[in-house]
Structure formats: C-alpha cells, structure tokens
C-alpha positions in Angstrom: -14.5 13.1 -6.8 -10.7 13.9 -6.7 -9.4 16.5 -4.3 -5.7 17.3 -3.7 -4.2 19.4 -1.1 -0.7 20.7 -1.0 -0.2 21.3 2.7 0.7 19.7 5.9 -1.5 16.6 6.5 -2.4 17.4 10.1 -3.8 20.8 9.1 -5.8 19.4 6.3 -7.1 16.4 8.3 -8.3 18.8 11.0 -10.5 20.5 8.4 -12.2 17.3 7.2 -15.6 16.2 8.6 -16.0 13.3 11.0 -16.7 9.8 9.5 -16.3 11.2 6.0 -14.0 8.7 4.2 -14.3 4.9 3.7 -10.7 3.8 3.7 -7.1 5.0 4.1 -4.3 3.7 1.8 -1.0 5.4 2.4 2.8 5.2 2.3 4.0 7.5 5.0 7.5 8.5 6.1 9.4 5.6 7.6 11.5 7.6 10.0 14.7 6.4 8.4 16.1 9.9 7.1 16.1 8.3 3.8 18.5 10.0 1.4 18.7 12.8 4.1 15.1 13.9 3.3 13.9 16.1 6.0 10.3 14.7 5.8 11.5 11.3 6.7 13.0 11.8 10.0 10.1 10.3 12.0 7.1 8.1 11.6 3.7 9.9 11.8 2.6 11.0 15.4 -0.3 9.5 17.4 -2.0 12.9 16.9 -1.9 12.4 13.1 -3.4 8.9 13.3 -6.0 10.2 15.7 -7.2 12.6 13.1 -7.1 10.0 10.5 -9.2 7.8 12.8 -11.7 10.6 13.2 -12.4 11.3 9.6 -12.6 7.5 8.8 -16.1 6.0 8.9 -16.7 3.4 11.8 -15.3 0.0 10.7 -13.2 1.7 7.9 -9.9 0.1 7.3 -6.3 1.5 7.1 -3.4 0.2 5.0 -0.2 1.7 5.6 3.4 0.8 4.5 6.3 0.9 6.9 9.9 0.2 7.0 11.4 -2.9 8.4 13.4 -1.1 11.1 10.6 1.3 12.2 7.4 -0.5 11.4 6.9 -1.2 15.2 7.0 2.5 16.0 4.4 3.3 13.4 2.0 0.5 14.4 2.3 1.4 18.2 1.3 4.9 17.2 -1.6 3.7 15.1 -2.9 1.5 17.8 -2.5 4.2 20.5 -4.6 6.4 18.3 -7.5 4.1 18.7 -7.3 1.7 15.8 -7.7 -2.2 15.9 -4.6 -3.9 14.5 -6.1 -6.6 12.2 -3.1 -8.0 10.3 0.2 -7.4 8.7 0.7 -7.8 4.9 4.2 -8.4 3.6 5.2 -7.1 0.1 8.2 -9.1 -1.1 10.3 -8.1 -4.0 13.5 -9.4 -5.5 15.1 -6.3 -6.7 16.2 -4.5 -3.7 19.8 -3.3 -3.3 21.9 -3.6 -0.2 23.1 -0.3 1.3 25.9 -2.0 3.1 29.4 -0.7 4.3 31.8 -3.3 3.3 34.8 -3.9 5.5 38.5 -4.5 4.6 41.7 -5.0 6.7 41.2 -8.6 7.6 37.4 -8.5 7.5 37.0 -8.8 3.7 33.4 -10.3 2.9 31.8 -8.7 6.0 29.2 -5.8 5.8 26.6 -3.9 7.7 23.3 -4.5 6.1 21.1 -7.2 4.6 19.6 -7.0 1.1 16.1 -5.4 1.4 13.4 -7.7 0.0 10.2 -6.8 1.9 8.0 -3.9 3.2 5.4 -4.7 5.8 2.0 -3.1 5.5 -0.4 -2.7 8.5 -4.0 -3.5 8.2 -6.0 -1.7 10.9 -9.5 -1.0 11.4 -11.5 1.8 13.2 -13.8 0.1 15.8 -17.3 -0.6 14.7 -20.1 1.7 16.0 -20.8 0.6 19.5 -23.5 -2.0 19.7 -23.4 -3.0 16.1 -22.3 -6.4 14.6 -20.0 -6.2 11.6 -23.1 -7.0 9.2 -25.1 -4.1 10.8 -22.1 -1.8 10.6 -21.6 -2.6 7.0 -25.2 -2.0 6.2 -25.1 1.5 8.0 -21.7 2.8 7.1 -20.5 0.7 4.1 -17.4 -0.2 6.1 -16.3 -3.1 8.4 -15.3 -5.9 6.0 -12.8 -6.5 3.3 -13.4 -7.4 -0.3 -12.5 -11.0 -0.3 -14.2 -12.2 -3.6 -12.9 -9.0 -5.4 -9.4 -9.7 -4.3 -9.0 -13.4 -4.9 -6.1 -14.8 -6.8 -7.3 -16.5 -10.0 -6.7 -20.4 -10.4 -8.1 -23.3 -12.1 -6.7 -25.7 -9.6 -9.1 -27.9 -7.7 -8.6 -27.1 -4.0 -7.7 -29.7 -1.5 -11.2 -31.0 -0.5 -12.3 -34.7 -0.3 -14.0 -35.2 -3.6 -15.6 -38.2 -5.4 -15.0 -37.7 -9.1 -17.4 -40.5 -10.1 -20.4 -38.9 -8.4 -19.2 -35.4 -8.8 -19.8 -35.0 -5.0 -17.8 -33.4 -2.1 -17.3 -35.8 0.8 -18.1 -35.5 4.6 -17.9 -32.2 6.5 -16.6 -30.4 3.4 -19.8 -30.8 1.4 -21.2 -27.6 2.5 -18.4 -25.5 0.9 -19.8 -26.4 -2.6 -17.9 -27.0 -5.8 -14.2 -28.2 -5.3 -13.1 -25.9 -8.2 -12.9 -22.3 -6.9 -14.2 -20.3 -9.9 -13.3 -17.1 -8.3 -9.7 -18.0 -7.3 -7.8 -18.5 -4.0 -8.7 -16.5 -0.8 -6.4 -13.3 -0.7 -3.4 -13.9 1.6 -1.4 -11.4 3.7 1.5 -12.0 1.2 2.1 -9.8 -2.0 5.0 -10.5 -4.4 6.9 -8.8 -7.2 7.6 -10.9 -10.2 11.1 -11.6 -9.1 10.0 -12.9 -5.7 7.2 -15.0 -7.4 9.6 -16.6 -9.6 11.8 -17.6 -6.8 8.9 -18.9 -4.7 7.5 -21.0 -7.6 3.8 -21.5 -7.1 2.8 -18.0 -7.9 -0.9 -18.6 -8.4 -1.3 -18.7 -4.6 -0.4 -15.1 -4.3 -0.9 -11.7 -5.9 2.2 -10.5 -7.7 3.1 -7.4 -9.8 6.3 -5.9 -11.1 7.9 -2.9 -9.5 7.0 0.6 -11.0 8.8 0.8 -14.3 10.3 4.3 -15.6 7.4 4.6 -18.1 4.7 4.1 -15.2 6.5 6.5 -12.8 6.6 9.3 -15.5 3.3 8.8 -17.3 1.5 12.1 -17.3 4.6 14.0 -16.5 5.6 14.8 -20.1 6.9 18.5 -20.2 7.6 18.8 -16.5 11.2 19.8 -15.9 13.8 17.2 -15.0 15.6 17.6 -11.6 19.4 18.0 -11.6 21.3 15.0 -10.1 23.6 17.3 -8.1 26.1 14.6 -7.3 29.4 14.5 -9.2 31.4 11.7 -10.5 34.9 12.9 -11.4 34.5 16.1 -13.4 31.1 15.0 -14.8 27.8 16.0 -13.4 25.4 13.1 -13.1 22.6 13.3 -15.8 19.4 15.0 -15.0 16.9 12.7 -13.2 13.3 12.0 -14.7 10.4 14.1 -13.7 9.3 11.6 -11.1 12.3 11.6 -8.8 10.3 10.6 -5.6 12.4 7.9 -3.9 9.7 5.4 -3.0 7.2 5.1 -5.9 4.9 2.1 -5.5 3.5 0.1 -8.4 0.0 1.3 -9.4 -1.2 -2.3 -9.8 -0.2 -3.0 -6.3 -2.0 0.1 -5.0 -5.0 -0.8 -7.0 -5.1 -4.2 -5.2 -4.9 -2.7 -1.9 -7.4 -0.1 -2.6 -9.9 -2.6 -3.9 -9.3 -4.9 -0.9 -10.7 -2.5 1.8 -12.7 0.1 -0.3 -16.6 -0.4 -0.6 -18.2 0.5 -4.1 -18.2 4.2 -4.7 -16.1 4.6 -1.7 -13.7 7.6 -0.9 -10.1 6.9 -0.2 -7.7 9.2 1.7 -4.0 9.3 1.4 -2.6 11.7 3.9 0.9 11.0 2.5 0.4 11.2 -1.2 3.9 11.3 -2.3 4.0 11.0 -6.1 0.4 9.9 -6.3 0.3 6.2 -6.9 -2.7 5.8 -4.6 -4.6 8.5 -6.4 -3.9 7.1 -9.9 -5.1 3.7 -8.6 -8.3 5.1 -7.2 -9.0 7.1 -10.4 -8.5 3.9 -12.5 -10.9 2.0 -10.2 -13.5 4.8 -10.2 -13.1 5.5 -6.3 -13.2 9.0 -4.8 -9.7 10.2 -3.7 -8.5 12.8 -1.2 -4.7 13.2 -1.4 -2.5 15.4 0.8 1.2 16.2 0.2 3.3 18.7 2.1 6.3 18.9 -0.3 5.7 21.2 -3.3 7.9 19.2 -5.7 6.1 15.8 -5.0 2.6 17.6 -5.0 3.2 18.7 -8.6 4.3 15.3 -9.7 1.3 13.7 -8.1 -1.2 16.2 -9.5 0.1 15.8 -13.1 0.0 11.9 -12.7 -3.4 11.8 -11.5 -5.0 14.5 -13.7 -3.5 12.8 -16.7 -4.7 9.2 -15.8 
C-alpha cells in the first residue's frame, strides 16, 4: 500500500485513524532557513508531533533527522508531545562543505563555521499500552521492539569472549551466549557512516556505512521531468539548469532502508509526514513495506511521486 498526499502534514495527520501506522521515519525541517526556504524556518511543533503520536500504534518507534544547531528544539517538542526518547543515532559523513565567512584584515585564517560532518537522528517510542510488557505489546500491536538481528552488521570476526579453541567451548559466565563467532553480525550501533567517514575510522565492519546519494540515485525515475533554472548568475552567464531532483537534503536510499528496517515490523506501514523528495518511500517500496507520505511543497511532491512510482 502506497498513499501520497500533497498537503500540509497537520491537515492530513488529523484525517488519519488512531493507532494506524507501525513506524515513522522522516527528515523534517531543521529550522535553519536553509537556502532561504520558507518551509525551513522552524522545527515541527508539539501539535504536529502529538498527531504523529496519535496515529502511531502503541510501542511504535519514530526516527527523525535533525540539524546539529536545532536538534534540541526538535527533541524537546517530540518529548513534550508524549514520546519516550530512547536514543540518538549519529550519521557521520566526510563530504560536508563548510559554509564559513572567512575573515581578512589581520584575521586571515579565521572563520565562522565548522565543517559539517554529522546529522543526529532521534530514536523515540510511543509509550506501550498501559499494563502491557514489551513482549505483550509486540504480540498485540506488532510494535515496541527494534529489529536487532535484521540490522546487524556482518562480520566473520570472533567476538571477544573467553574461548578454549582446543575443546571448542566458551568459558565461564560467557558460556550461555553460545558460539563465539557471531553468524548474524555485530549488534547494530547508534552510529552510521558514509564511506568517507568509514575510511577515516578504519574498522568499518563495526558500523553500517553507505555512500551519500549520487546524482543517478537522486534522479532515478525522473526522466522527462523538467529541469529547474539555477537562477543565480556568475558574470554574464546564467548557471546551468539544475537536475530534476533539486531538493537540498536528499538522503541515501540505502540509509533510509536501514532505518526503516530497524524499527518496522514485517508487513508494517511507515509514515513520513515530511516526505521531501521521497527517499523514505523508495526505501519502503524496495523493502515491501506500506508507506504513507505527506509533502506540502508541490515541486518536491512531484519529484517524490515519480521517484516512488518508478521504483
């Protein structure tokens, strides 16, 4: 099931039934006025997150990207809406570009900004149904836990447990954990990397890593859509037309697949109230999950619709 709405998210959310979706994976406005976009002048309000909470099943999880300068404002609103804050995931990347004002006149080498290399992602959960344990809530609603085994990071290394090679036995209190070689991989961590960051850190098998969205990935399914004029001028020359997917914050599909799989039960429905160019929807379609996507801006809605429909 794929349903897409071109409208204000609050209006659509109010029309959705209580306890009707299994997970929320979204990349909302960061409140930075990014590139002077009017939709990015504030983080989502408590009222928006209250509606998100209402339509989410008890025990359902929310993953929401945030900006490093305004993440705290977003998380406070999410918590004030009634969510439990469970963790913070950090997505690290090595290809960010510093937007710094460089000084002169005796202050050469001084600037105003650091190089961006991370985005925080809040992991929150709707409270379990009152009186139920996690196991009981999962049995009733399909929500409440995260998909640990399905999100493990593959490795052939033997994990650091006392082990007697001669007798093929694990020693002492660690014996109850079974074979020292973890066939399913390492436990998923609250750290995600792009390939540049993974190379910098070295031991990449410990973490999930994926390249940032390439031009071909950003524009897959958009063949035939008009390009958007660049608008800015350099001398007498107008900048070349931008490609069809001109959304400024496109997330990699493999990253969104990982996040969707981490918190969505089998056959679950994922909601993205800030769909943007549709990477969450593409990820859900590839994985076979249901998807509800909401995007207010017409230009981005058309991009998302074509990317998802042509997946």
